[in-house]
C-alpha positions, 0 to 999 in steps of 0.5 A, a space after each residue: 193313104 187311101 185306106 186311112 181316109 176310108 177308115 176316117 170316113 167310116 169312123 165318122 159315119 159310125 159316130 154320126 149313126 150312134 149320135 142319131 140314135 141317141 137323139 131319140 133314145 132318151 128315157 122319160 122319167 116322171 119325178 114329182 109331177 115333172 117328166 125328165 129326160 135321163 139321156 137328153 137328146 143333146 148328147 146325140 147331137 154332140 156326137 153328130 157334131 164330132 162326127 161331122 168335124 171329123 169329116 171336115 177336118 180329118 177327111 178334108 171333105 169341105 162340102 160337109 162344112 155347112 152341115 157342121 155349122 147346122 149341127 152346132 146350131 141344133 146342139 145349142 138349141 137342144 141344150 136350151 130345150 133340155 135346160 128349159 124342160 128340166 128346170 123352168 117349165 115341165 116337159 108337157 108344157 105347151 111352150 116347152 113343146 113349141 121349143 122342142 118343135 123348133 129343135 125338130 125343124 132345125 134337126 130335119 133341115 140338118 139331117 136332110 142336108 147331111 144325107 144330100 151331101 152323102 149322096 154326093 159323096 157316094 156318086 163321087 165314089 161311083 156308088 151309083 146304086 147306093 147313092 140312088 137308094 140313099 136319095 130315095 130313103 132321104 125322101 122317105 125319112 123326111 116324110 116320116 119325120 114330118 109325120 112324127 112332128 105332126 104327132 108332137 104338134 097334136 100333143 101340144 093340146 093339153 088333154 093330149 099331152 100324154 102322147 108326148 110322154 110315150 107315143 110320140 118319142 116311140 115314133 121318133 125313135 123308129 124314124 131315127 132307127 130308120 135313118 141310122 140304118 141308112 147311115 150305117 150302110 154308108 159307113 160299111 161301103 168304105 168310101 174315100 174322098 180325094 180333093 180335086 186339084 184345080 188346074 192353075 192354067 185353066 184358071 189363068 186362061 
C-alpha cells in the first residue's frame, strides 16, 4: 500500500517536472511579420494541473489543493495569453507583453507555493537534508525568476523587443531547467503521505 502511494507521488512529481520544462520550451517562429509559439506554455500548465490533481486526489495530500487552484488560474491565464498573442496582437506588442508578465506573476506565486508545500511533505517524511536543500533552492529559483521577469519587462521597450524573441525565452528556459531538477530530486526520493487521523477523544475533550 505504501509503495503504491509512493509511486503515485513520484509519478505526479515527474509529470509536474515535465510540465515545468514545457512551459518554457516553446519555439518562437516568425511568420509573416508575427511571432508564433509552436509549443505554447499552456501545454506545460495542463501537465502541472494534472500532476497536482494526482497529488490531491490519488495520493490524498490535501494541502496541495491550494496549489491546484492556483495552477488552474495560471492555465486559464496562459490560454488567454496564447490566443491573444496568436490571433489578436503580435507577440512583441507591448500589451501582449504585459499580459505575459501577468501570467509570470501568477506562475511564480504557484511554483513558490508548490515548493513550499513540497518542503512540508519532505519534512513529514523526515527527509530533513533534502527539505533544507529544496527550501534554499526555492529562494534561489524565486530570485532567478524575478530577474528573468525584469528582462521581459525591459523587452517591453519597442526598440528592445527583439530581446523577447530570443534572449528572454532562453533565460526563462534556464530557470525552468533549474526548477525541474529540484522537482526531479523529490520524485526520486520516494516519499509517502499518511493522512493523520484525528483523535476524536481529543476533539471532544
